[in-house]
C-alpha positions as CSV (number, residue, x, y, z in Angstrom):
1,X,-15.6,7.8,87.9
2,X,-14.9,4.6,86.0
3,X,-11.5,3.4,85.6
4,X,-11.0,4.6,82.1
5,X,-11.9,8.0,83.4
6,X,-10.0,7.7,86.5
7,X,-6.7,6.7,84.0
8,X,-7.1,9.6,81.8
9,X,-7.4,12.1,84.3
10,X,-3.9,10.9,86.1
11,X,-2.3,11.3,82.6
12,X,0.5,13.9,82.6
13,X,0.2,16.8,80.1
14,X,2.7,17.1,77.5
15,X,4.7,19.9,77.6
16,X,5.4,21.5,74.3
17,X,9.5,21.3,73.4
18,X,11.9,23.8,74.5
19,X,13.0,24.2,70.9
20,X,12.1,22.5,67.4
21,X,14.0,22.1,64.1
22,X,13.2,25.0,61.4
23,X,15.5,24.3,58.8
24,X,18.6,22.0,58.7
25,X,20.7,23.6,61.0
26,X,17.9,26.0,62.4
27,X,16.5,25.7,65.8
28,X,13.5,28.0,67.2
29,X,12.4,28.0,70.9
30,X,11.9,29.8,74.0
31,X,14.2,30.9,76.9
32,X,14.0,27.5,78.7
33,X,15.9,26.2,75.7
34,X,19.0,27.8,76.8
35,X,19.0,26.1,79.5
36,X,18.6,22.4,78.1
37,X,22.3,21.7,77.9
38,X,21.8,18.0,77.1
39,X,19.7,19.1,74.5
40,X,21.6,21.7,73.0
41,X,24.5,19.2,72.8
42,X,22.5,16.4,71.3
43,X,21.1,19.0,68.5
44,X,24.4,20.3,67.5
45,X,23.9,23.7,68.6
46,X,27.0,25.9,68.6
47,X,25.1,29.4,69.0
48,X,22.2,30.5,70.4
49,X,20.9,33.9,69.3
50,X,19.3,34.9,72.3
51,X,16.6,37.7,71.0
52,X,16.0,39.3,74.4
53,X,17.4,41.7,77.0
54,X,16.7,39.6,80.3
55,X,16.5,36.0,79.2
56,X,19.3,33.8,80.5
57,X,22.1,32.6,78.0
58,X,23.1,29.1,77.5
59,X,24.7,27.4,80.2
60,X,26.2,24.3,77.7
61,X,29.9,24.5,77.0
62,X,31.0,25.2,73.8
63,X,27.8,26.9,73.2
64,X,28.4,30.5,72.1
65,X,25.9,33.5,72.6
66,X,24.7,36.2,70.5
67,X,22.3,38.4,72.4
68,X,19.8,40.7,70.4
69,X,18.7,43.2,73.0
70,X,15.3,44.0,72.1
71,X,11.9,43.4,73.6
72,X,8.6,42.3,72.5
73,X,7.8,45.7,71.5
74,X,6.6,46.8,68.0
75,X,8.3,49.8,68.3
76,X,11.7,48.4,69.0
77,X,14.3,48.5,66.1
78,X,14.9,44.6,64.9
79,X,15.6,45.8,61.7
80,X,19.3,47.2,62.9
81,X,20.3,44.0,64.4
82,X,19.1,41.3,61.3
83,X,22.2,41.7,58.5
84,X,24.6,41.4,61.8
85,X,22.5,38.4,63.6
86,X,21.9,36.4,60.1
87,X,25.3,36.3,59.2
88,X,26.6,35.1,62.4
89,X,24.4,32.6,62.4
90,X,25.2,31.5,58.7
91,X,29.0,31.8,60.1
92,X,28.0,29.1,62.3
93,X,25.9,27.1,60.0
94,X,29.2,27.0,57.6
95,X,31.5,26.1,60.2
96,X,29.5,22.9,60.8
97,X,27.4,24.2,63.9
98,X,23.8,24.7,64.1
99,X,22.0,27.8,65.6
100,X,18.9,28.0,68.3
101,X,17.0,31.6,68.2
102,X,15.1,31.7,71.1
103,X,13.5,34.5,73.2
104,X,11.3,34.7,76.3
105,X,8.1,32.4,74.7
106,X,9.8,31.5,71.2
107,X,7.0,33.3,69.6
108,X,7.6,36.8,68.1
109,X,11.3,37.9,68.6
110,X,12.7,34.7,67.5
111,X,10.3,33.7,65.1
112,X,11.2,37.5,63.1
113,X,14.9,36.5,63.4
114,X,14.6,33.0,61.9
115,X,12.2,34.3,59.3
116,X,14.9,37.1,58.3
117,X,17.4,34.1,58.4
118,X,15.4,32.2,55.8
119,X,15.2,35.3,53.5
120,X,19.0,35.9,53.3
121,X,20.4,32.8,53.7
122,X,17.9,30.6,52.0
123,X,16.9,32.2,49.3
124,X,13.1,32.4,50.5
125,X,10.3,34.6,50.1
126,X,8.8,36.4,53.7
127,X,5.6,34.5,53.0
128,X,7.8,30.9,52.2
129,X,10.3,32.0,55.2
130,X,7.2,32.5,57.9
131,X,5.0,30.0,56.8
132,X,8.2,27.4,57.4
133,X,8.9,28.7,60.8
134,X,5.1,28.6,61.4
135,X,4.7,25.2,60.4
136,X,7.6,24.2,62.5
137,X,6.6,26.1,65.2
138,X,2.8,26.8,65.3
139,X,2.7,29.8,68.0
140,X,5.3,31.5,65.8
141,X,3.6,35.3,65.6
142,X,6.0,38.3,65.2
143,X,4.2,41.5,66.3
144,X,3.2,44.0,63.4
145,X,5.7,46.3,64.0
146,X,8.7,43.4,63.5
147,X,6.1,42.1,60.6
148,X,6.7,45.6,59.1
149,X,10.5,45.4,59.6
150,X,10.7,42.0,57.9
151,X,8.8,43.4,54.8
152,X,11.5,45.8,54.9
153,X,14.1,43.5,55.2
154,X,12.3,41.9,52.4
155,X,12.5,44.7,50.1
156,X,16.5,45.5,51.0
157,X,17.5,41.8,49.9
158,X,15.4,41.7,46.7
159,X,17.0,45.2,46.1
160,X,20.8,43.9,46.7
161,X,19.8,41.0,44.4
162,X,18.8,43.4,41.6
163,X,22.0,45.3,42.3
164,X,23.9,42.3,42.1
165,X,22.4,41.0,39.0
166,X,23.2,44.4,37.0
167,X,26.9,44.5,37.9
168,X,27.2,40.9,36.7
169,X,24.7,41.4,33.8
170,X,25.8,44.9,32.3
171,X,23.2,46.8,30.1
172,X,24.6,46.4,26.0
């Protein structure tokens, strides 16, 4: 084995980041992210949304936890949690903080919640919201059941927007 090859074989593998920035004040990650106290503080995270039943909460002082108790199972009802979870996330952002949304692998549950937040509070379509999440975290892939619930959530948001428009623009 030549010196170049030997040096290459000894190079450490780079671990993927525990969390990444999806949009201003919105981070997405895996369960290890909650334990990255210094990184949470440096990133200005004030709320961790723990989308799991079993993963530990954050250990950083001054970081609140909101637990969304669902398994990564297509039959789980994530939809029932989306509105209150997204509202709590928006409250943290409006208070000057940032949110980290995580689950075990940062792939399905947390990606679905970030997508829902972008639809509700950043005005993106499901397609654009998920594209934003996927660009930030390429492993993001909500399970088929969660995807169907995101489609339903998009319909709910659109219906509410139409109703609000009709209230402000009555028929003449």
